[in-house]
C-alpha positions as CSV (number, residue, x, y, z in Angstrom):
1,M,-6.3,-6.1,-41.7
2,S,-6.4,-5.0,-45.0
3,Y,-3.6,-6.0,-47.6
4,K,-2.7,-3.0,-50.0
5,I,-0.6,-4.2,-53.0
6,D,-0.1,-2.8,-56.3
7,F,-1.0,-5.1,-59.2
8,S,-0.1,-3.2,-61.7
9,I,4.2,-4.2,-60.6
10,A,3.4,-7.2,-57.9
11,T,5.1,-10.5,-58.3
12,S,3.5,-13.8,-58.9
13,N,4.4,-15.1,-55.1
14,Q,2.8,-11.1,-54.5
15,I,0.1,-11.5,-55.6
16,I,-0.7,-15.2,-54.7
17,E,0.0,-13.7,-51.0
18,A,-2.6,-10.7,-51.0
19,L,-4.9,-12.9,-52.5
20,S,-4.8,-15.7,-50.2
21,K,-5.1,-12.9,-47.1
22,R,-8.1,-11.8,-48.9
23,I,-10.3,-15.3,-48.7
24,E,-9.3,-15.2,-45.4
25,N,-10.1,-11.9,-44.6
26,I,-13.3,-12.7,-45.9
27,R,-14.4,-15.8,-44.3
28,L,-13.5,-14.3,-40.6
29,M,-16.1,-10.9,-41.9
30,R,-18.0,-13.4,-42.3
31,N,-18.3,-15.5,-39.2
32,M,-17.1,-18.8,-41.2
33,T,-14.7,-21.3,-39.6
34,Q,-12.2,-23.0,-42.3
35,A,-14.6,-26.2,-41.4
36,Q,-17.2,-24.9,-42.5
37,V,-15.9,-23.2,-45.8
38,A,-14.3,-26.5,-46.4
39,S,-16.9,-28.3,-46.1
40,S,-19.3,-25.6,-48.1
41,A,-16.6,-25.8,-50.1
42,G,-15.7,-29.9,-50.9
43,I,-12.5,-30.1,-50.1
44,S,-10.8,-30.7,-47.5
45,L,-9.9,-28.4,-44.1
46,R,-6.2,-28.4,-45.2
47,T,-6.4,-28.1,-48.6
48,L,-8.7,-24.6,-48.0
49,G,-5.8,-24.3,-44.5
50,R,-2.8,-24.7,-48.1
51,L,-5.0,-21.7,-50.0
52,E,-4.9,-19.6,-47.3
53,K,-1.7,-19.7,-47.3
54,G,-0.4,-19.0,-50.0
55,Q,0.9,-22.8,-51.1
56,D,-0.4,-24.1,-54.5
57,V,-3.7,-25.3,-54.7
58,S,-5.5,-26.3,-57.9
59,L,-7.7,-24.0,-60.0
60,D,-10.7,-25.8,-58.9
61,T,-10.3,-25.9,-55.2
62,F,-9.7,-21.4,-55.6
63,L,-13.3,-21.0,-57.5
64,R,-15.2,-24.3,-55.4
65,V,-14.3,-21.4,-52.7
66,L,-15.0,-18.6,-53.9
67,I,-18.7,-20.1,-54.3
68,A,-18.7,-21.3,-51.2
69,L,-17.2,-18.0,-49.8
70,G,-20.0,-16.5,-51.6
71,I,-17.9,-14.2,-53.9
72,Q,-18.7,-15.6,-57.3
73,S,-19.6,-13.1,-58.8
74,N,-16.5,-11.1,-58.6
75,L,-14.9,-13.2,-61.2
76,Q,-16.8,-10.6,-63.6
77,T,-14.9,-7.8,-62.4
78,L,-11.2,-9.7,-62.9
79,L,-12.0,-11.9,-66.2
80,P,-14.9,-9.3,-68.8
81,D,-16.5,-10.4,-71.3
82,P,-13.8,-10.4,-74.5
83,M,-16.8,-10.1,-76.9
84,V,-15.6,-7.7,-80.7
85,R,-16.8,-4.6,-79.6
86,P,-19.9,-3.7,-82.9
87,I,-17.3,-1.6,-84.9
88,E,-15.1,-4.0,-84.7
89,R,-17.4,-6.4,-86.3
90,V,-18.0,-4.6,-88.9
91,Q,-14.1,-4.1,-88.9
92,F,-14.0,-8.5,-89.4
93,N,-17.0,-8.6,-91.8
94,G,-19.2,-10.4,-89.0
95,E,-16.5,-12.7,-88.3
96,Q,-15.3,-13.2,-84.8
97,R,-11.3,-12.7,-84.1
98,K,-9.2,-15.9,-84.4
99,R,-6.2,-15.6,-83.8
100,A,-3.8,-12.8,-82.7
101,R,-1.7,-11.6,-85.5
102,P,0.3,-8.3,-84.1
103,K,1.5,-5.6,-85.9
104,K,5.2,-5.9,-87.3
105,S,7.2,-3.1,-86.0
106,P,9.5,-0.9,-88.5
107,A,12.5,-2.4,-86.6
108,S,11.4,-6.5,-87.9
109,E,11.2,-5.1,-92.0
110,S,14.7,-4.9,-92.3
111,K,16.6,-6.5,-93.9
112,W,18.7,-9.3,-91.7
113,T,22.4,-9.9,-92.7
114,W,25.1,-11.4,-90.4
115,G,27.3,-9.7,-88.1
116,D,30.5,-10.2,-89.9
117,D,29.0,-8.8,-93.4
118,T,30.3,-4.9,-92.9
119,A,31.5,-4.1,-96.3
120,G,34.1,-1.2,-96.7
121,T,35.0,-0.9,-92.3
122,K,38.7,-1.9,-91.3
């Protein structure tokens, strides 16, 4: 019943399918019916069926089902706390980062020219 997937190379549709199968398997391992989970989550039976089939549902529905199955604590692993490390806090003078500023690549620092501005060709 396990569904193996390499999340680092999977497409979004493959990830949705894998998560849907895992949710269904967790429900079955806990010996819960779809009706029990749907009722506990406050959603319709049809909505839970759509989730388990990998069809579109809201993020709220997804989270309600995780809570109903008692696996919401796993979200901590999925989305770890992005707090700045102490050494970075010193670097930012105690401020917390509010925007990203990627480093410029050497190619972006070269002078821009028109494609037909090639002196001395021909």
